[in-house]
N, C-alpha and C positions, 0 to 999 in steps of 0.2 A: 730393680731392673735398670740397666744403663741405657740411656737413650741419647741420640745425637741429633743435631739439627742441621738445617741447610744454612749456607752462608748468608742468604738473603733475609733471615729472620733472627739475627743475633740478639735483638732486644727482648726476645721471649725467654731467654735462658740466663742462668747464672752459673759461674764456674764451680769447680769442686771435684774432688776425686771420685765422688759417688755419682757424678753425672745427674744430679737432681734437676728437676724441671719446675719452672714457675708457671708457664701458661701453655704447656704442651698438650694437655689432655683435651683442650677445647679446639685445637687446630686440626682440621680434617686431614691435611697432608701428613702430619707427623703421627697422628693416631693410627694411620694406616699400617705403619710398620709393626708396632707391638701388637696390634689387634689381629692382623692377618698373617704376619711373617714370624716364624719361630726358628729357633736354632736348637741344636742338640747339646745336652749337658750330661757328662758322665756321672753315673750313680754308684760306680764301683772302682776302687783303687786296687789293682792287682799287680804285685811286684813283678818286674821283668829282670830276671837274673840278679835279684837281691840288690838292685840299685834303686835310686830315688826316682825311677821312671815307671809309669804305669804301662800296661800292655796296650793302652790306647795311644801311647806315644807322648802324652803330656807329663810334665813334671808333677811331683807330689804336691807342690805348693799351690797349684792352680785348682785342685780338687776341693769340693765342698765337704763339710763335715759328714754329710750323709754318705759319701763315698767310702768312708772308713768304717762305718757301722752297717754296711750293707748286709741284709739277711734275705737270701733268696736262692733260687736254683743256679747252678753253675757259677758259684762264687769264686772259683779259682780260674776259670777261663773267661776272659773279657770278650764280649761280643756287642757290636753297635745296636743290634735289635733288642737285646734283653737288658743291657746295662746302661742305657741312656734314657733321658726323658727330654721333652720339648719345653722350652721356656721362651718368652718373648725375646726377639732379637735385640742385641746390644750394640750392633755396629751397622750404621746406615747414615746416609746423608751425602755430603760432598767431600772429596779428598783433593788436596793440592799436592802436586808432585814438587817437592822442594828442589831447588837448584836447577829447575828446568823451565824457567820462564813462567808463563801463565797457564801451563797445562793443568787441567783439572778434570775430574770425572765424578759421576754419581756412582754410588756403590751400595750394596746391601749384603748382609750375611744371612743366609737362609738355611733351613733344615733340608736334608736330603729327601724328606717326604713331603715337601711343600707341593701342593697341587699346582699344575702348570697354569690353570686359569687364573690363579692368584698372581702368579708372576707376570702373566700377560696384562692383567689389570694394573699391576705395578708399573709396567713399561709404558702403557698407553695413557693411563689416568694420572698416576702419581708423577711419573717422569715426563708425561705429556709428549710422548713420541707419536708421530703419525703412523697409522697402520701401514705396513710396508706393502709394496706392489711385488716384491720378490724377496725371498729368503735365501741367503748364500751361507752355507755352513762350510767353513774352511777347516780341514782336518789334515793330519799327516804327522811328520816328525816333530817331536817335542824338543829334540836337541838341535844343535846348529845344523842348518841345511846349507850346503854349498851349491849354488847355482851359477851358471855362466852369466856374465853381465847382461848379455842380450836377452836371455830368458828372464832374468830378474827384472829388467826394465819393462819387458813385455807383460809380465805378471802384474807389476804395480800399475802400469798404464791401463791395462784391461780391467783390473778390479776397480780402479777409481772411476773409469768411464761407465761401467755397467752400474755401479752404485749411484753415481750422480744422475744418470739419465733415467733410471727406473725408480729411484727412491727406495732402495733396498736396505735391509738390515743385514749386516755381516756378523756372524757368530763364530767366535774362536774360543780357544782355551784361556786366553787372557793373560798368559805369562809372557815375560820378556825373553823368550827363547824360541828357537825353531821356527815353525811356520807362523806362529803368532807374532813373532818379532818382524817377519817380513810383511805381514798385514799391517802392523803398526807403522812401519816405515812408509808403506803406501799411503796410510792416513796422514802421516806427516807431510809427505810430498803434496797431497791434495790440499791440505790446509795452507801451505805456503804459496801454491800456484793459483788456487781458485779465488773467485770474487764472492762478495756477499750474496749475489744473485744465484750462484751455483748451489748454495745450501750446504749445510754441514752433513758429512757422512756419518751414519750411525754404525759404530763398531762395538758390539757387545761381547765382553769377555766372560764366559761362564767357566769358572775354575774351582779348584778345591781350596777351601779355607785353610785346611790343615797344612798345606805346603806353601802358604804365603809367608815370605820372610818379612819381619818387622810388622806382624799383624797387630801387635799391641798398640801401635799408633792409631789404628783404626777404631779402637774401642775406648780410647781415653777421652777426657772431657773437653779437649780443645775443639773449637768450632770455627771453621771446618777442620777436618783431620789433616794433619801434615804428614805426608808419606815420603820418607827419604829413601833414595836408592843408592846403595854403596856396593857396586859390583865387585865381586871377589870375596865377599864376606858371607854370602848366603849359604855356603855349603851345599847340602843336598836339597835345600829349599829353593824357592823361585821368587823373583820379583814380579810385581804386576807391570804390564806394559803401559808406559805413560802416554801412548798415542791413542789408546782406546777411549771411547766416550762414556761407557757404562760397564759396570762389573756386577755380576751375580756370583757370590762366593758361597759354595755349597759346603755344608758342615754335617758330618755324621758322628762327631765326637772324637775322631781320630786326629793324630798329628803326624805329619811326615809321610803320609800314605797317598800316592797319586791315584787318579782315576775315579775318585769319589763322585765327581759331577757327571759322569758319562750317562748314567740312566736318566737323571733329571734333565739333562740337556736334550737327550733324545725325545723325552716326553714333551718338553716345551716346543721343540721344533715340529713335532707331529701336531701339537695343538695349534700352533701358528699356521701351519699348512692347511688346516681345516677352516680357517677364517676366510671371509670373502673380501675382495678388492672393491672398495667404494660402494656406492648405492646402485649405480646403473650398470656396472660391469657384471656383477653377479657370478663370478667364478672364484674358486679358492685361490689362496695365495700360492703361487708356484714356489717350490723349494728345490734348490740345487746344491749338491755337495761338490766342493772343489778339493781335490786330493793332491798334496805335495809330499813326496817321500812317504814316510810312515812304515809301519810294520804290518805283518799279516793280521787279519781280523778287523781292520779299520772299517770295512764296508758292510759288515754284517747288519748293524742296526740301521744303516741307510737303506739297505734292501728291505728290511722289515717295514720301513715307512714308505716304501716305493719311491724313494728319492733318487732321481737321476744323478749320476756322478760324472764329473769331468776330471780326467786324469791328466796331469801336467807332465808330459814326457820330458825327461832331463832333470827332474827334481830329485831323482835318486830313489833307492830302496824299492818299496813295494810299487810305487807309482811307475817306475821303469819296468818292473817285472810284468805288471798288468798291461802296460803299453806294448810290450813285445808280443804278447800272446792274445790280446783282446781282439785283434783283427782277423785271427785265424778262425776257420770253422770249428765248431765244438768237437767234431770227430777227429780233428787233428791235434787237439790240445791233450798232451800227455803229461804224466807226472815227471817223466824224465826231462821234458822241456822246461817245466817249471823249476825243477831242481837245478838245471843248468843255469837258468837266469838268476835264481836265488844266490847261487854260488858266485856269480859274476857281480851282482849288485850289493850283496851283503858281506862278501869276503870274510872278515874275521868272525862275524856272528853266524856264519852258515852252520857251523857244527852244533849250534843250539837248537836247530830244527830237526825234529824226528820225522821219519817217513810218514807216520800216521798224521802228524800235524800238517805236513805239506799236502797230503791227500785231502784232508778235511778243509783246509784253507782253499785249495783249488776248487773244490765243489761249491763252497759258500761265496767266495769273492769273485770268481772268474766265470764259472759255468752256470751259476744259479740264475742270474738275470742279465745276460749279455746285452739285452736291448736297452738297459739303463746306463750302459757305459759309453762314454765319449772320450776319445783320446785326442788331446791337443798337441799338435806338433808344429814347431816353428816353421818348418819348410813345407807345410801343407797349405796349398793355395785356398782351399775351401775354408779353413779355419785360420785365416791370416791374422785375425785379432782374437784375443782371448774373450772379450766381451761377447762377440758373436757366437763363439763356441758355447759359452755359458747359457746364453738365451735360447739358442737353437737346440740345446740338449734336452729341453723339456718335451715330454710326449705331446703336450698341447700344440707344439709347433710341427708335428707331423702332418702331412697332407690329409691323412685320414685317421680317425680315432680307432679305439680298440674294436669297435663294432663295424668298421669298414665304411663309416659315414664321412661325408665331407666335413673337414674340421676348420673351415675358413672363418667361421664366426668366432670361435675361441681364439684363433690367431689374431683376428682384428681387435678383439677386446684387449688381449695382452699387449699388442703393439701400441695401442692408444694409451693404456695404463702405464707402459714403460716409456712412452714418448720416444719410440724408436721407429722413425720414418723409414730408415734404410731397410729394416727388416720387413716392414709393410710393403715396400716396393718390390723386394725380391721374392716374397712369399705369397702375397695376397693380390696386389693390384697387377694382374696379368691380363691377357687378352680376353679371357672369359669373365672378367669382373662384372661387366654390365649385365651378364646373363644370370648372375647370382641373385638370391633373394634380397630385396631392398628393405625388408622390415627392420634390420638392425642399423641401417645407415643413419636415420635421424637421431637415434639414441646416441650413437658414437660421435656424431657431429656436435650435439649439445654437450656431451662429455668433454670433447676437445675444446669447445668454446669456453666452458666454465673453468677448465684447468689451464687456459691460456696456452694451449698447444697449437700455435699458429701454423707450424709446419704441417700438421695433420689437417688443419682446416684447408690449407692450400692444396694438399694432396687430394682431399675429398672433392674439392671443386674441380680440380683438373681431371678427375675420373668420373665426372658426370653428375655430381650432386647438385640439386637446385635449391638455392636458399629460399626462393619464393615459396616452395612447397614445404620446407622444413619449418620456417619461422612463423608458426601460428601464434595466436594471442597467448595461449597457455605456455608456449615455449619462451616467449619474450618475458612473461611474468616469472617463469622459472629462472631465467638469466638474472633478472633483477633481485630475485630472492637469494641468489648465490653470488652477490657482489663480494669483491675482495674486501676483507676487513680493514685493509690499510688505505683504501681509497676514500676520498672526501664524500663520495656519493653513497657510502655504505648504509646510511640511514634510510635510503629510499627502498621501499618494498612494494609500493603500489603504483600503478601507471599514472593515476591522477596526481600523485606526489611528484613523479618524474616530470609530468607536464608543467607543473608549477615551477619547479627548479629550472627547467630549460627556458621557461619564459623569463625568469630572472637573469639567467646567464646570457641569453641572446638579446634581450631587451624588449621593451614594449612596442617597438616598431613592427614586430612580427605577430601574426596570429598564433594561437596555440597549435602546436604540432600534433597533439592528440586531442581530438574533439570528444568532449564528454557528453554522452547522451543520457539524460536522467529520465528514468521511468519510475514514477511514484505510485504507490498504492496506499491503502488506508493505514497500513502499519509501518511501512518501511520505504526507504528510497534507495534504489540500486543504481550504481554507476557502471556504465558500459563504455569501454574504451574502444575507439575505432582505430584499427591499424591498417593504414592505406598503403604503406610502403615498408615491407618487412626488412629489406636490405638497409634502408635508412635507419630503422630502429636498431638493428644490430650494430651499425656504424656508430650511432650515438652511444650505445652501451659500451662499446670498446673505447670510445673517446673519453667518456666520463671516468673510466678507470685508468686512462693513460696507458693502455696496452698498445704499444707502438706498432709492433709487427702485425698483430691481429687487425688493428684499425687500418693499416696499409692494405692488407689483403681485401678487407671488405670495401674500402674506398675504390679499389680497382674494379669491384663488381657494381658500384653505384652507377645508375644511369645518369642522374643529374650531378655529375662529378664536380663541375666548377662551383656550383652553389654549395655542395657538400664540403669542399675544401675550405671555402670562405667561412661557412658556418662553424666548422671545426676550429678554425683559427680564432673566431670570436669566443666560442665556448671555452677553449683552453686558456685564453688570455684572462677571462673572468675567473676561471678556476685558479690560475696562478696568483691572482690578487687575494683570493680567499685562503690559499694555502699558507699556514703559519711557518712551516719548516722552510728554511732558506734553500736547502738543496732540492727539496721537492718542488718548490716554486720555480727554481731555475730549470729543472727537468721539464716541467709542464710548459714553461715559456719556450724552451728549445723545440718541443713538439709542435707548439703553435707556429713557430717559424718554419718548420718543415711543411706544414700545410699551406703556409703562405707561398712557399716555393711550388707546391703542387698546383696552386691556382694559376701558375704561369703556363699551364696547359692551354690557356687562352691564346698564347702566342702562336701555337700550332694552328688553332682555329683561324686566327686573323691572317696568317700567311696563306692559308688555302682559300678562304672566302671571307672577305671583309664584311659583306652585308650580313651573312649568316652569323658571323662572330658578334656583330653589334646587336643582333636580335637576341643572342644568348645573354647579353648584359642587361637588357631591359625587359626580358621575358619574366613574367611573374611565376615564381617557382611554387607550385602547390605543395610540394613536399617539405619546403623549408619556410613555413609561416606566411605564404602568400606575399613574399617580398621579392625583390630583384637582386641580382648579383652585385649591381652597383651599390645598392643600399647596404648589403652585407659587408662589402669592402669598406664603405665609409664608417660603419659602426664598429667594425673590427680594427680600425686604424691601420689598414693594410696598405702602407705606402708603396711597397714594391709592386703590388698588383696595379694600383692606380697609375703608377708612373709608366706602365707599358704603353708603347706607341698606339696600339689598337684602342685602348681605353681612352687615351688622350684624344684620338681622332674622333671618337664618339662624343666626348665631352665638348670638343670644339664645335661639332655639328649641333649639339644641343644648345650651346651658348649662342650661336648665330641664328637658331631657329630656322625659318624658311629663307633667310637671307643667304646669299652666296658667301662662302667663308673667306674669299679673297677681297671682300669689299673694304675699301680704305676708310679709315676712321673719319677723315674730314668730310667724306660724303655722308656718313651716318649723322654727324653733328649738324651738317647743313640741312639735311632733311628733317631733323628734329626741330630745328628753328623755323623751317618753312616747309610744311608737310606736302604742299602741292608738287614739290619736286619729286615725290615718290612716283608720280605718273609720267615723268619725262624720260625714264630710262636711266637716270643717274644711279639708281639702286637696282641691282640685279638679284633675282630670286633663284633659289636652288630647285632644279628639276631632276628627278631620277630618269634613267633611260627608259623605264617602262611607261613614263607619262609624257613622253615627247609628242605623242600624237594628240594630246588633249588641247583644248582651246586655251589661249592666253588668259592669265588671271584677270578677273574683273577688278574694277576700281575698289570695291569694298574688300575683296580678298587681299589686294595689295596693302590697303590700309590696315587690315586686321593682322596680316602676317608681319608687317613692319613693327607695329606697336606691341605685339605679343612676344616678339623675340626677346629672350633673357638679356641680351646685350643692350637692347634699347631700354628695357625696364630698369636695368642697372644704371644707365647714364641718366635717365629721368630721376631716379631716386638720389643720385649724386647731386644733380642740380637742385632738387627739392631740399636736400639736407643743407647745402650751402645757403640756400635762401632762408631756411629755418635758423641757421646760426647768425645770418645777417640781421634777421628780425630780432633774435634774442639779444644780440649785442646792442642794437639800436634802442630797445626798450630799457636795458640796464643802464646805458651810459647817457642817453639823450632824452628819453621821454618816460621816466619813472615818476609818476605822480601819486599823490595821496589816494586818489580814486583812479582805478584802472581805466586807461584810455582804450580806444578800439584796437590799437596795435597790440596792447598787452592781452586783451581778450582773445584776439586772433592767435596769439602765441599759445594761450591755454587750450584753445580749440585744436590747434595743431598737435600739441602734446597728447591730447585725448585720442586723436586719430592714430598717433604712434602707439599709444597704449593698446588700442583695439587690435592693431596688427600684431603686437606681442602676445596678446591673448590667443590670436589665431594660431600662433606658432608654439603654443604652450604644451604640445604633445611630448616633446623631448627637449625641454627648455634649457635647464641650467647646465646641460652638458657642454654648451658653448660659452666661453668666457665672456664674450662681448654681451651676451644677454644679461649677465650679472651687472654690467655697467648700465644697461637699460633700466633694470629694476632700481638701481641706486639713483639714477637720474629722475625716475618717476617719483621716488620717495622724496627727493629733495624738492621737486616741483610741488608735491603735495604739502610739504612743510612750509612752502613759501606763502601759503594762505595766511600766515601770521601777518603779512603786510596789510591785510584788510583792516586790521585793528590799529588805530593810530599809535598806541603805546608800543607795539611790536613791529612797526613799519620798517625800521632800519634792520631789525633782526631778519625779517622776511627777505629784504634785499640782499643780505649776506648769504642766505641760503640759495637764492637765485643765482648769485655770483658763483658759488661753488658748483651748482648744477651746470652752469655754462662750461666750467672746466671739464666735468665728466662728459658732456656732449662733445666737446672738442677731442677728448681722448677716444670717444666712439668713432670719430672720423677716421682714425687710423685703420679700422677694419676695411675701409673702402680700398685702400692701396694694396691689399693682398693680391688683387688681380694682376698687379704689375710684376713682371718676372724679376726685376731688379730690386724693387722695394719690398716685395712680399717676404722673401727670406730675411731681410733686415728687421722686419717687424717681429718675426719669430725669434730672432736673436735678442731683441729688446725684451720680449716676454720672458725668455729664459734667464736673461740677466737679472730681471726683477727678483727671481728666486735666489740668485746669488747675493743680491743686496740684502735680503732679509737675513740670510745667514751671517753676512758681514756685520749688519747692524747689531746682531746679538753679541758678537765678540767686541765690537766697538763700545757697546753699552756697558760691558763689564769694566773696561778701562776708564770710560768717562765717569761712571759712578764712583769707582775706586779713587780716582784722582780728585774728583770734585768734593767728596765727603772729607777726605784727608785735608785738602786745602781749606775748606770751610771751617773745619775744627781748629786748625792752627791759627787762622787769621781772625776769626770771629767767635766770641764766646756766647753761647746760649741764644742763638737767633731763633725767634719764635714766629716770624712772619713767613707764611708758606710760600708766598710769591718770591720773596728774597732767597729763601732756601732753594727753590727751584732754579732761580737765576744763578746762584753760586755753585750749585751741585751739577747742573746739567747744561744750562744755556752757555755760560762763560767757558767751561771746558770744551764744549762742542765747537764754539767759534774759534777757540785757540788752535784747533786743527787747521783751520783755513788762514791762519796768520794774524788774527785779531787778538793781540795780547792785551788783557785787562790791565788798567793802570794800577789797580790795587793788588797786583800779583804778589808783592812782598811788602805791602804797606803795613805800618804798625797799628793795626786796628784793635788789638787786644789791650784793654786798660790795665790789666794786672801787671805790676812791676815787681822786680826782685829787690834785694837789699841794696844793689848798686844803682837803682833807679832806671834800669833797663827792662824792656818787655820780658816777662817770664817765659813766654813761648818763643822758640827759635824760629822767627819768620824767615830766616835765610834758608830753612829747610824746604820752603816752597819752591825755591829756584832749582834745587836738585830734583824735586818731584816733577816739575814741569819739563825738565830736560829728559827724564826717564819716560814721562808720559808721551812727549812728542816723538821720542825715539821709537816707541812701539806703535803709537797711533799713526804718525805720519809716514814712517818708513816701512815698518813691518806689515801692519794691517792694510794700508793702502796698496802696497805692492802685492799683498795676497789677493786683494780685490782685483787688481789688474790681471794677475795670473788666472784667476777664476774667469774673468771676462774673456781673456784670450782663449782659454780652453773651450768655453761655450761657443765663441765665435768660430773657432776652427772646426768644432764638431758639426755645427750647422752648415758651415761652408763646404765641408766635404760631401754633404748630402743636399747641396743647395737646390739642384734641379728637382730632386725627388720630393723634397719638402714643399717647394713651391707648387708642384703639380697637385699634391694632395690638398693644399690650402685652396688652390683654384677649384678643385672638385667640390669642396664644401660651399664655396661661393656660388658656383654654377647651380648646385642643387638648391640653394636658398632662393635664387632669383628665377629658377625654372618654375618653382611653385609660388612665386610672389605675384600678388595682384598686379594688373597692368598699370593702374593709375598710381601716381606717387602721392605721398601725403601733401596737403590735407585732403585731396580729392579721393584718397583711398577709402574714405568713409562710405562712399557710394557703393563700393564693392562689398564692404562689410555688411551694409544694410541688405544688399542682394543675397549674400550668403546666409544671413540670419533668416530671412523669409523663406529661402529654399530649404533650410534645415527644419523650420517650423512646419512647412508643408510636406516634409519628408520626401522631397524629390531626390532621386539617386544622383550622387555627385559623379561627374565625368571622371574617368580614370585617365591620368596623364600617361601611365605606363601602358603599353600595348600588350594585348594578349593574343598570341598566335595560336588560336585553338585549332585551326585547320592544319597547320604544319607542325604541331607540337611533337608528335612521335618522330617525324622525319628529322626534326631539329635535334632531338635528344639522341637519336641513332647516329647522326653525323658527329655529335659531340663525343659519343662513346668511341667512335672510330678514330677521332683525333686524339683521344686519351690513349688508345692503344699505340699510336705512333709515338706519342710523348714518352710512354713507358718503355717502348723499345729503344728509343734514343737514350733514355736514362740508363737502361741496362747496358747498352753498348759503352756508354761513357764510364760506367762503373767497372765493367770487365776490362777496360783498357787502362784503368788506374793502377798505379804502382802498388797501392795497398792490397787491391784484389789479387794481383799477380803473386804477391808475397803470401797471401792467405791460401791461394791455390797450391803453391809449392809446399806450404806447411801441411795441407790436407793430404797431399801425396806421400 
């Protein structure tokens, strides 16, 4: 038996005319064909008019020996039923259409008696096609059909649209002629115009094996098969259409006889129509027959299967005859009328029809089941598009079923399965929609969510569906059990796993979004997940899969929309870091930026009511990990949001505490030096309008408000840090004794208080670069204990000196509060990254030149320090103009026969010239260009970057203890005892429990205004106007 393989497994086979197999038997894909699929082989050779051709149509040479020694009944009259036998198929796999680019298709040769269930298994399991939501059987003229350009374009456009939107299978005869050719050209247009997201259309050609031209190329040993098309040489045979995706070639042992596949095709279509759509839809796959041209008798088997037929008027022949009489009442349809139209549309072939044939055809194709006929006319407004005519032709889309019952449930199921919102609007969602049974709504909503049919989700919401009622715990678990296999979160199948991943993506600063309640028994521990906000849960589910449109729809339903947008931005940015695919990471990052823009809904809130808007920023969101919008924006690195005027106004208010925001700096510094001035009125405090009737602040309140303001805490820490650096420098340079003096001991105590403060901030520590400098400085101070031993005294002093450098660098962080110096510090930090890249390139040239120079001038140097000096140190200094005196000295003692150095020392002059050319000119200018690019990039966003850096500084000193080091140790002792005694810590962020709902309702109202303005802006854009014109 000959067997063929798929192109993707060539290593499993070896060539040869016999098609022998090395490892085929053990592979489940390839064993399917010979095990379940058979073909027909002739067992009798019967001469046809004494020539070397059998009555089956095959040449004598292709028959087996058994055919010439046949003994049995009817040995003179060849018949497929009695003179053939079934053998395993010898033609299957993938064929490439030569001279036609990358066109390829899967194919199989089957017996005419193959069970349809085996073919369906072949299509879905072996070829891995998704079960269709619609079956379109295209039939009609097998010869060239002449259609008007407008009708031809409408046919192609409608067929592509209905197939792409519904996920349909299109079944044709598969040959490159007639109606099949038009279908193939439609597939070609679809492949050229569609994107990868549209999906590939499935076009299955079910044809006769015996009429395929060049069929020998499909059973030879090449892998995959190479199928050549040479039009004009096929004679009475046919080529396969190269635009179809799959072929089932039916064989009954004959050759050159058309129509062998008709019965098997009808059985397969009937079997497919009995299968169900999806798990939750629960209805059979609708089948529709599309008729173009053709001859009498085409519709008989379609009527036998109760398949509705769409007749394309203008395609010629029988289609036009039926279109002329189908709209008439049955009582007015006469044989004379049919004869008249046959004579018109068949012209030359009319004489071939007898009166009895016409009568029989009229009864079977026209008068038998008129309710299954739909005529598509280009000038008919109801069926303006062919896709609508195909979809609405099915009986399931009648307003009532065969029993007179309301049919809207089936209509809704089909509309969702086909993803056709336009049909749902015109057929289902009418004025009486809310009065209909609601039992099906949750099921179809979940189906639309899983299938990412965002247009239906929006349609359901617009027509009264309530997400709060639909999204139960079981529904959310079902959503996570049906995650898209292409998403990063696909491995998540249980809610406590989802909670852990969200905690990792959002960060440890939030509490778990899903609280786990554990109830243990003697034998098992059960985990129960509490779902407090179903809309939030659906939004997270959509965000984790990057379903842009669906997430947008659900975000519009979120009550806490500002926190939701900021949290989505944070989650998406973390997902982008984990995504290995570059395009996927960029797509996720773009979606994160979209939700950064959505967070600008805060502008609407701030314009309407500044006080309420600021409460939104510092309100603790229970739905998003008991954190605030400000904290979410900081952790998500959302610079656009923080740079908004409303956010900056709040930050300024927080920075000044209870002090008036217009207080001059000199007044603040003066009161810091001499605090009794606080009571003289030199410093003014901020009062709200609601508190004007209260008594003036007491002396204690004035003192407390002044010293607890973050700006005062910051300046005291600046003064403290300068004092620390002065003490550090004094000990190093002026009073560093063998035994530590009291100043040095004070320095160590001071460092200990700084270390305690860093421990207090250890919650999210290393996310800030300056904290890394703190750890390094503490490490160096710890290592300086070597100075306590006389033998390592000087070594400890060196470590202390290096530690002083690190602390001086830490001083740079203080200046980020300044609007002019802050961005410059950011530029310096980013330039450091450029320097590391530059040093790598420079190191290559330094080592290359240094090794070559050392080898030329010095022979077999073994001292490591001198090797380092010659290879690295001296070439590095050469860049800055310090030329070594021994650059071309005769250091090599080996001489030649003339008494001169054997090594060409003059070569070092050439090398140093080349080295300086690349190092001084090329690389240094590259570094300057990199610095210029970095500077320009930061300068363009100067204000935005500074505002975000200022936010981080304000956050740090808002939570900072009031006392500066070293007195900060008193606060640490107080916090330690409070934690030991388990006293509840005061919350810095306010909770507005009394006005929570009113605040969220006002936020939702502002969100609606924001969305309305966004929609108006979109509708006025040129792109939208062009899209509207295209839709028309």
